[in-house]
C-alpha positions in Angstrom: 22.1 -4.3 -8.7 19.3 -6.2 -10.5 15.9 -5.1 -9.3 14.2 -7.7 -7.2 10.8 -8.8 -8.5 7.8 -8.8 -6.1 4.5 -10.3 -7.4 2.0 -8.3 -5.4 -1.5 -9.9 -5.4 -3.8 -6.9 -4.9 -7.5 -6.0 -4.7 -9.7 -6.9 -1.8 -9.8 -9.7 0.8 -11.6 -13.1 0.5 -10.7 -13.6 -3.2 -8.7 -16.8 -3.0 -5.4 -14.9 -2.8 -3.9 -17.2 -0.2 -4.5 -20.3 -2.3 -3.0 -18.5 -5.4 0.0 -17.3 -3.2 0.7 -20.8 -1.9 0.3 -22.5 -5.2 2.8 -20.2 -6.8 5.1 -20.8 -3.9 5.4 -24.5 -4.9 7.5 -23.5 -7.9 11.2 -23.4 -7.4 11.8 -19.8 -8.4 8.9 -18.4 -6.3 8.5 -17.8 -2.6 5.1 -17.4 -0.9 5.5 -14.6 1.6 1.8 -14.1 2.4 0.2 -10.9 3.5 3.4 -8.9 4.3 1.5 -5.8 5.2 0.7 -7.5 8.5 4.2 -9.1 9.0 5.1 -6.8 11.9 1.8 -6.5 13.6 0.7 -10.1 13.3 3.9 -12.0 12.7 6.1 -10.3 15.3 3.8 -8.4 17.8 0.9 -10.9 17.9 3.1 -14.1 17.6 1.5 -15.5 14.5 2.2 -19.0 13.3 4.2 -19.4 10.0 2.8 -21.9 7.5 5.8 -24.1 8.4 4.2 -24.6 11.9 6.8 -22.5 13.8 6.0 -19.0 15.2 7.1 -16.4 12.7 9.5 -15.0 15.3 11.5 -18.2 15.4 10.9 -19.6 11.9 14.3 -20.2 10.3 13.5 -18.0 7.3 11.9 -15.1 9.0 14.1 -15.0 12.1 17.1 -14.9 9.9 15.7 -12.1 7.8 14.7 -10.0 10.9 18.1 -10.6 12.5 19.9 -9.1 9.4 18.0 -5.8 10.1 17.9 -5.5 13.9 18.8 -7.0 17.2 15.6 -5.6 18.7 12.6 -7.2 16.8 10.0 -5.8 19.2 11.2 -2.3 19.0 11.4 -2.4 15.2 8.0 -4.0 14.9 6.5 -1.2 17.0 8.2 1.4 14.8 7.0 -0.3 11.6 3.4 -0.6 12.8 3.4 3.0 13.8 4.7 4.1 10.4 2.2 2.0 8.5 -0.6 3.7 10.3 0.7 7.0 8.9 -0.5 5.9 5.4 -3.7 3.9 6.0 -6.7 3.4 3.7 -8.4 6.7 4.7 -5.2 8.6 3.7 -5.9 7.6 0.1 -8.6 10.3 0.0 -6.1 12.9 1.2 -3.9 12.2 -1.8 -6.0 14.7 -3.8 -4.3 17.4 -1.7 -1.2 18.7 -3.6 2.0 17.4 -2.1 0.3 15.2 0.5 1.6 11.8 -0.8 5.1 13.1 -1.3 5.3 14.5 2.2 3.8 11.5 3.8 6.1 9.2 1.9 9.1 11.1 3.3 7.7 10.7 6.8 7.4 6.9 6.5 10.5 6.3 4.3 11.9 3.9 6.8 9.0 1.5 6.3 9.5 0.5 2.7 13.3 0.5 3.1 13.0 -2.0 5.9 10.5 -4.2 4.0 12.9 -4.1 1.1 15.7 -5.4 3.2 13.5 -8.1 4.6 12.6 -9.3 1.0 16.3 -9.1 0.0 17.4 -11.5 2.7 14.7 -14.0 1.7 15.4 -13.7 -2.0 19.1 -14.3 -1.3 18.9 -17.1 1.2 16.2 -19.0 -0.6 17.7 -18.3 -4.1 14.4 -17.4 -5.7 13.5 -14.9 -8.4 10.0 -13.8 -7.4 8.8 -12.9 -3.9 5.0 -13.2 -3.6 3.3 -10.6 -1.4 -0.5 -11.2 -1.2 -1.3 -8.2 1.0 -4.1 -7.0 -1.3 -4.2 -3.5 0.1 -3.6 -1.1 -2.8 -2.3 1.7 -0.6 0.4 -0.6 0.8 1.5 -1.5 -2.8 1.8 2.2 -3.4 4.1 2.6 -0.4 6.4 -0.2 -1.7 6.4 1.1 -5.3 7.2 4.7 -4.4 9.5 4.1 -1.5 11.7 1.2 -2.6 13.7 -0.1 -5.6 11.6 -3.3 -5.8 10.2 -4.3 -9.2 6.6 -4.6 -8.3 4.2 -6.5 -10.6 0.6 -5.9 -9.5 -1.7 -8.9 -10.1 -5.2 -7.5 -9.6 -7.3 -10.5 -8.4 -11.1 -10.1 -8.2 -14.0 -12.4 -7.4 -17.7 -12.1 -7.7 -18.6 -9.6 -4.9 -21.4 -11.8 -3.7 -19.0 -14.7 -3.1 -16.7 -12.2 -1.3 -19.6 -10.9 0.8 -20.6 -14.4 1.9 -17.0 -15.2 2.8 -16.8 -12.2 5.1 -19.9 -13.5 6.9 -18.5 -16.9 7.8 -17.3 -17.4 11.3 -13.8 -18.9 11.3 -11.1 -19.3 14.0 -7.8 -17.6 13.3 -5.7 -20.7 13.2 -2.6 -18.6 12.6 -2.7 -17.3 16.2 -2.7 -19.1 19.5 -5.5 -17.0 21.1 -8.6 -18.6 19.5 -9.3 -15.3 17.9 -12.2 -15.2 15.4 -11.4 -13.8 11.9 -12.9 -10.4 11.2 -16.5 -10.6 9.9 -18.2 -7.9 7.8 -21.8 -7.0 7.0 -22.8 -6.8 3.3 -22.7 -3.0 3.3 -19.2 -3.0 4.9 -17.9 -5.8 2.6 -19.3 -3.9 -0.4 -17.6 -0.6 0.6 -14.3 -2.4 1.0 -14.7 -4.2 -2.3 -15.5 -1.0 -4.2 -12.8 1.0 -2.6 -10.0 -1.5 -2.9 -10.7 -2.5 -6.5 -11.2 1.1 -7.7 -8.0 2.3 -6.0 -6.1 -0.7 -7.4 -7.0 0.4 -10.9 -6.2 4.1 -10.2 -2.8 3.2 -8.8 -1.8 0.6 -11.3 -4.2 0.5 -14.3 -2.1 2.8 -16.5 1.1 0.8 -15.9 0.7 -1.9 -18.6 4.0 -3.7 -17.9 3.4 -3.8 -14.1 -0.4 -4.6 -14.1 -2.4 -7.7 -14.9 -6.1 -8.4 -14.2 -7.4 -11.8 -13.2 -10.8 -13.1 -12.1 -10.6 -15.9 -9.6 -13.3 -17.8 -11.4 -11.2 -17.8 -14.6 -8.2 -19.1 -12.6 -10.3 -22.0 -11.3 -11.6 -22.8 -14.8 -8.1 -23.0 -16.3 -5.4 -23.1 -13.5 -2.6 -24.4 -15.8 -3.2 -21.7 -18.5 -3.4 -18.9 -15.9 -0.2 -20.1 -14.1 1.6 -20.0 -17.4 0.4 -16.4 -18.0 1.3 -15.4 -14.5 4.8 -16.7 -15.0 5.2 -14.6 -18.2 3.9 -11.6 -16.3 6.2 -12.0 -13.4 9.2 -12.7 -15.6 9.9 -16.2 -14.4 8.4 -19.0 -16.5 6.2 -21.6 -14.9 5.6 -25.2 -15.9 2.2 -26.0 -14.4 2.7 -29.7 -14.9 5.6 -29.8 -12.5 3.2 -29.0 -9.6 -0.4 -29.5 -10.7 -2.0 -32.9 -10.8 -5.2 -31.9 -12.7 -6.8 -29.4 -10.4 -4.9 -30.5 -7.3 -1.5 -29.8 -5.9 0.6 -31.0 -2.9 2.0 -28.4 -0.5 5.6 -28.7 0.5 7.1 -26.8 3.4 5.9 -23.2 3.2 6.8 -20.0 5.0 3.6 -18.0 4.3 3.8 -15.5 7.2 0.2 -14.3 7.3 -3.1 -14.8 5.4 -6.1 -17.0 5.6 -6.0 -19.5 8.4 -6.0 -22.3 5.9 -2.4 -21.5 5.1 -1.4 -23.5 8.2 -1.4 -27.3 8.3 -2.6 -28.0 4.8 -0.8 -30.7 2.8 -2.7 -30.5 -0.4 -5.3 -28.3 -2.1 -8.0 -29.0 -4.8 -8.8 -26.0 -6.9 -12.5 -25.6 -7.2 -15.3 -23.1 -7.6 -16.9 -22.2 -4.3 -20.5 -21.4 -5.3 -22.0 -22.0 -1.9 -22.9 -18.3 -1.7 -25.6 -18.9 -4.3 -27.7 -20.9 -1.8 -26.3 -19.6 1.5 -26.8 -15.9 1.1 -30.2 -14.5 2.4 -32.4 -12.8 -0.2 -31.7 -9.5 1.5 -27.9 -9.9 1.4 -28.0 -11.1 -2.2 -29.9 -8.0 -3.3 -27.6 -5.7 -1.2 -24.4 -7.2 -2.5 -25.7 -7.0 -6.1 -26.9 -3.4 -5.9 -24.0 -2.0 -3.8 -21.4 -3.5 -6.1 -23.3 -3.1 -9.4 -20.7 -0.8 -11.2 -17.9 -3.3 -10.6 -20.1 -6.3 -11.0 -20.8 -5.2 -14.6 -17.2 -3.9 -15.2 -15.7 -7.3 -14.2 -18.2 -9.3 -16.3 -20.3 -10.8 -13.6 -24.1 -11.4 -14.3 -26.6 -9.4 -12.3 -28.7 -12.6 -12.0 -26.4 -15.3 -10.4 -28.1 -18.0 -12.5 -26.7 -16.5 -15.7 -23.1 -17.2 -16.9 -20.2 -14.8 -16.5 -19.1 -12.9 -19.6 -16.4 -15.0 -21.1 -14.3 -12.1 -22.2 -13.8 -8.6 -20.9 -13.9 -5.8 -23.4 -10.4 -4.3 -23.4 -11.6 -0.9 -24.3 -13.4 -0.8 -21.0 -10.7 -2.3 -18.8 -7.7 -1.1 -20.7 -5.6 -3.7 -18.9 -4.4 -7.2 -19.6 -6.9 -9.9 -18.8 -4.7 -12.9 -17.9 -7.4 -15.3 -18.8 -7.3 -14.2 -22.4 -3.8 -13.0 -23.1 
């Protein structure tokens, strides 16, 4: 059997991954799955709304996929959520213990196998070549890579940590649920810890796998969406013609089945790709200093200026990153 390609958008949250996910999903050979790491907990257990407007449980795409696996969605969801908690972010630190990862992967083997079957059904019924999973979490990508036969391509998406920190501060209703729940908010220290951990682990897990890893700054994507889309298509192994979807820097959204992600995934009919530099004026002086100092190693590594008024480094030195910079391939 030909290995199924999954384009995994990894790194940290609030980097514009939902927009990139849904934009790629407009192309015929791609499918926007959303943050599949939360499919069972949010989509099935919490009754999340699919981007098509129907609950994930009754959406024509997802209900069909689940029914091919089980006749007890609630029971399977509870099992999958429990298994996922057996290999959570804190367990990454335990991976330095010899044999830990191998033993833990044996214990949760049913999780990646089940996810693989879910992807298989969508790929077959939608007749697509690339399934997009924008879960971000590097440890979840490790579970899929080591526990399935999927051909994972890890697109490491980063954004200026100060923009990410400001995004975590915003109060936003979770439109993907019917409970008026407020999206998680994080302080500058918490957002910085998550930023550093997720991006460093992403590089550790994937950085040495040249064919399966590509690096992309969100700001570079916004500056040249057509060029970046072409490069992503080459990386994922399914060519993309940007002009078939993009109208300058805007694109229309057809019917989508993004299962989970930013609330903006629901109800949008079009998107204009633009820089969101509001953080430059909205962040307090204290938060700006904190986010700069706490993220300084990666701020410099990823080519962002210490002083926001200065421009980003246009190119990233390959001897430092050792990975493909999609903006300059």
